[in-house]
N, C-alpha and C positions, 0 to 999 in steps of 0.2 A: 370276132376277136382278132385283136392286133397281132401281127407278125412278130415273131421273135425280135427282129433286126429293130421293129420300132417301139416295142416294149422292154425296158433294162430289167422286169420283173419276171418276164417269161423262163428264163433258166431256171429260176428258184421253184416256181410251181410245177415244172415238167418232173415228173419222174425219171430216177436213172436206170438204164438197163438193169436188172437183175436186182432192185431194189424195188418192195411190194408198198404200194401205198396205203396197204390195209393191217391196220394194227394187229389184229390177228395173227395174220400171216407172218409179221414180223416176229409174234412172240412165238412162232411155230405152233400155233393152234391153224389146222387148216382151214380153208373157208367156209363158210358154213355154221361153223364153231367157234361158240365165243365164250370169252369166261362168264360167270354170273358175278357180278361186282357186288351185288346185294347179298347173297350166299356169302364172299368171303368176308364183307362188312360185319355178319350177322356171324360169320364163326370167330371173327378175330376177338379175344378173349379181352376183360377190361385189365385184367393184372395177372401178369406172370411173375415166378421169383427173379426180382431184379429189373422187372421192367412194368413201369404204370404205362402201361399200353392206352388205355382208355384216355388218359389226362394229355400223353404226348400228341395222340391223332386229334384232340380236340383242340390243342394249340396249334396245328396246322389244319384248321379250320375244316374238321372231317374228313379229309382227305387219305383213306385208309392206303390207298396205292402208295402215295407218297411214303407214308410211313413204311411199308412194306420195302421200299426202294433203298430207304436209309436204312434199315436193320439189314439188308442185304448186303448194301456196300459195308457196314461196320462186320458184320461177320467176316466177310472179306479182306478187310484191312486190317482185322485185330485177331483174326485166327492164331498168330503165332505170338501173339503180343504177351500173354501170361507167362511164357518161359524165357521172353527175352526181357521183362520186366523182373524178374527173379535171379537171371545171369548179370543182368546190370548191376543190381544193388549188391551181387556176389562180387563183381569187381570193383564195386566201390565207383562206378562210370556217373559220378552225378549231372557231369555237363549232359551225356545223353539224356539218360532221366530225365532232367528239365526241359530236353525239347520234346519230349514221346510224350509226356503229360499233360501240358494244354489242350492240343488238341482230342487227348483223350476224355479228357473232362466235359470239352464242348461236347463231344459225340454222344456221351453219356446224358448230360443234359436234355439233348434234342430227343432224345430215345428216352428218355423219362427213366433213367437207370439211375436213380438217388443214391442207392449205396455205392455203386460204382463211384459216381461224382464225388459225392463225399471222399471215399477210400483215395481217391487219385488228388485230391485236393490235401487229404492229410498227406501222403507222399510226396508232393509238392512243397509244402512246407517243411517236412524232415529234411530234403535234398537241400534246401535253402539254408535252414537255420537249426537242426537237429540230427547231425548225421548219425550218429549213435540209432536212432528210430528208423533209418531209412530200412534196413533188411524187414525188421516186422511191420513196417507200413509198406513194403512191395509185397511182402505176403498177403496180406490183407487187400490189396487191390489188385493182387492177383487174382484172389478168390472170387473177390466181385466179379472179377471180368471174365473168369469161366463161367460163373452162372449167368450172366448178361447173356455170352455168347450162345450156350447152352439153350436159353429162353429164346434166344432168336432163332434157333434152328426147328425148338418145337414149333414157334410162331410160322414160319415159313411152310413148315410141314402142314399144319392144321390147316393153312389157306389154301395151300395147293392141292391137298388132298379134297377142301371144300369145293373148290373151282375145279376138279379134275385134273389139273395140271398146274404149271408154274406162272404166276401171272406176268412172268418176266420172260 
């Protein structure tokens, strides 16, 4: 094996102190115990209210773990968004809504949350051209987002129960 001074990539291959090179340990799973990816994949439902899980996983090439990471990130990022949507609509802060909605719509699309995607799109249209419809569309979008968040929580619980712990 080349010496570190002779090999510019040596530092990248070495594990820094305090960081495990074991994926199971990084997830908080003791050595010798791993999650069962097959069990998790089998437990992931094809569809939940507001989420077409199976379709989204297939678009990701069958990578259930990636889908789970995306739904976890979505839950964290948008946990407070239903109330925020309603508050911005009530205050008629259309510029703020216009900035919030495109990433929400895109995330919904990637997760297979077609109801949320459609309601976010309608709210975007209302923000741009139909101010009188913003409040109604914001309520619809907030409801769809609540449904999606609830299903994402259920999905995490199902996968976590099946694996015996969280995949993360």
